[in-house]
C-alpha positions in Angstrom: -12.8 -10.4 9.6 -15.2 -10.9 6.7 -16.8 -7.5 6.8 -15.6 -5.4 3.8 -16.0 -2.2 5.8 -13.7 -3.6 8.6 -11.1 -4.7 6.0 -11.1 -1.2 4.5 -10.7 0.4 7.9 -7.8 -1.9 8.7 -6.1 -1.1 5.3 -6.4 2.6 6.1 -5.0 2.2 9.6 -2.0 0.2 8.1 -1.5 2.9 5.5 -1.6 5.6 8.2 1.0 3.7 10.2 3.2 3.4 7.1 2.9 7.1 6.2 3.5 8.0 9.9 6.7 5.9 9.9 7.8 7.5 6.7 7.4 11.0 8.1 9.5 9.9 11.2 12.2 7.9 9.4 12.6 9.3 5.9 14.3 12.8 5.6 12.3 15.1 3.5 8.8 13.9 4.3 6.8 16.0 6.8 3.2 15.9 7.9 1.8 18.7 10.1 -1.1 17.1 12.0 -3.5 14.2 12.2 -6.2 15.7 10.0 -3.6 16.1 7.2 -2.5 12.5 7.7 -6.2 11.5 7.3 -6.5 13.4 4.1 -3.2 11.9 2.8 -4.4 8.3 3.6 -7.7 8.9 1.8 -6.0 10.4 -1.2 -3.4 7.7 -1.4 -6.1 5.1 -1.2 -8.2 6.8 -3.9 -5.2 7.2 -6.2 -4.2 3.5 -5.6 -7.6 2.4 -6.7 -8.2 4.7 -9.6 -5.0 6.0 -11.0 -2.5 3.2 -10.3 -4.1 0.5 -12.4 -4.1 2.9 -15.4 -0.4 3.7 -14.9 0.4 0.1 -14.6 -1.4 -0.7 -17.8 0.3 2.1 -19.8 3.7 1.3 -18.4 3.5 -2.4 -18.6 6.6 -2.8 -21.0 8.7 -0.7 -18.7 7.6 -2.8 -15.7 8.4 -6.0 -17.5 11.8 -4.7 -18.6 12.7 -3.6 -15.1 11.4 -6.9 -13.6 8.8 -5.2 -11.4 10.8 -2.2 -10.2 8.6 0.1 -12.3 5.8 -0.5 -9.7 8.1 1.0 -7.1 8.6 4.0 -9.3 4.8 4.4 -9.8 4.3 4.1 -6.1 6.9 6.9 -5.6 5.3 9.1 -8.2 1.9 8.7 -6.5 3.4 9.5 -3.1 5.0 12.6 -4.7 1.7 13.7 -6.2 0.0 13.5 -2.9 2.8 15.6 -1.4 2.0 18.3 -4.1 -1.7 18.1 -3.7 -2.2 18.1 0.1 -1.3 21.2 2.1 0.6 20.3 5.2 2.2 17.2 3.7 5.6 17.9 2.2 7.7 15.5 0.1 11.0 17.1 -0.7 12.1 15.1 -3.7 11.6 12.0 -5.8 14.1 10.1 -3.6 12.2 11.0 -0.5 9.0 9.9 -2.2 10.7 6.6 -3.1 11.7 6.0 0.5 8.2 6.9 1.7 6.7 4.5 -0.9 9.0 1.7 0.2 8.3 2.3 3.8 4.5 2.1 3.2 5.0 -1.1 1.1 7.1 -2.7 3.8 4.6 -1.8 6.5 1.7 -3.1 4.4 3.6 -6.4 3.8 4.4 -6.8 7.5 0.9 -6.1 8.7 -0.6 -8.3 6.0 1.5 -11.2 7.1 0.7 -10.6 10.8 -3.1 -10.3 10.2 -3.3 -13.1 7.6 -5.5 -16.0 8.8 -3.2 -18.6 7.2 0.5 -19.1 7.9 2.8 -17.1 5.5 3.4 -19.0 2.3 1.2 -22.0 3.0 -2.2 -22.7 1.5 -5.0 -23.7 3.8 -5.5 -27.5 4.1 -8.0 -29.0 1.8 -10.6 -31.4 3.0 -10.1 -35.0 2.1 -12.9 -36.5 0.1 -15.1 -39.0 1.9 -15.0 -42.6 0.7 -18.8 -42.9 0.9 -21.0 -41.9 -2.0 -23.7 -39.5 -1.1 -27.0 -40.1 -2.9 
């Protein structure tokens, strides 16, 4: 799984699974069809790449004061923004967006652990150096 295009596709699929689970399990989040889901996934990916780093930079003191919970608020705000921008994707309130963002985060965490080439929490084994000197 070294291909960057394949990795991007897998990330989109995992994000689509997370958004789909959020629409099924979180009250107040609705998605009308598959095309809308595709647009939501593309827009969330774009916002996570472009807008999220800027928001994290500007809110860094808040994030540090809340011991990282500010990141969850930023994710919820981005989820809410996508709900406002995409026709057919409805997010009722900030609390629904917070639940949806948490659902997407948990889904991403689980799939990352399942698809990771190394066991969770362990670094890959390092090669032992040879005793012989190569010339």
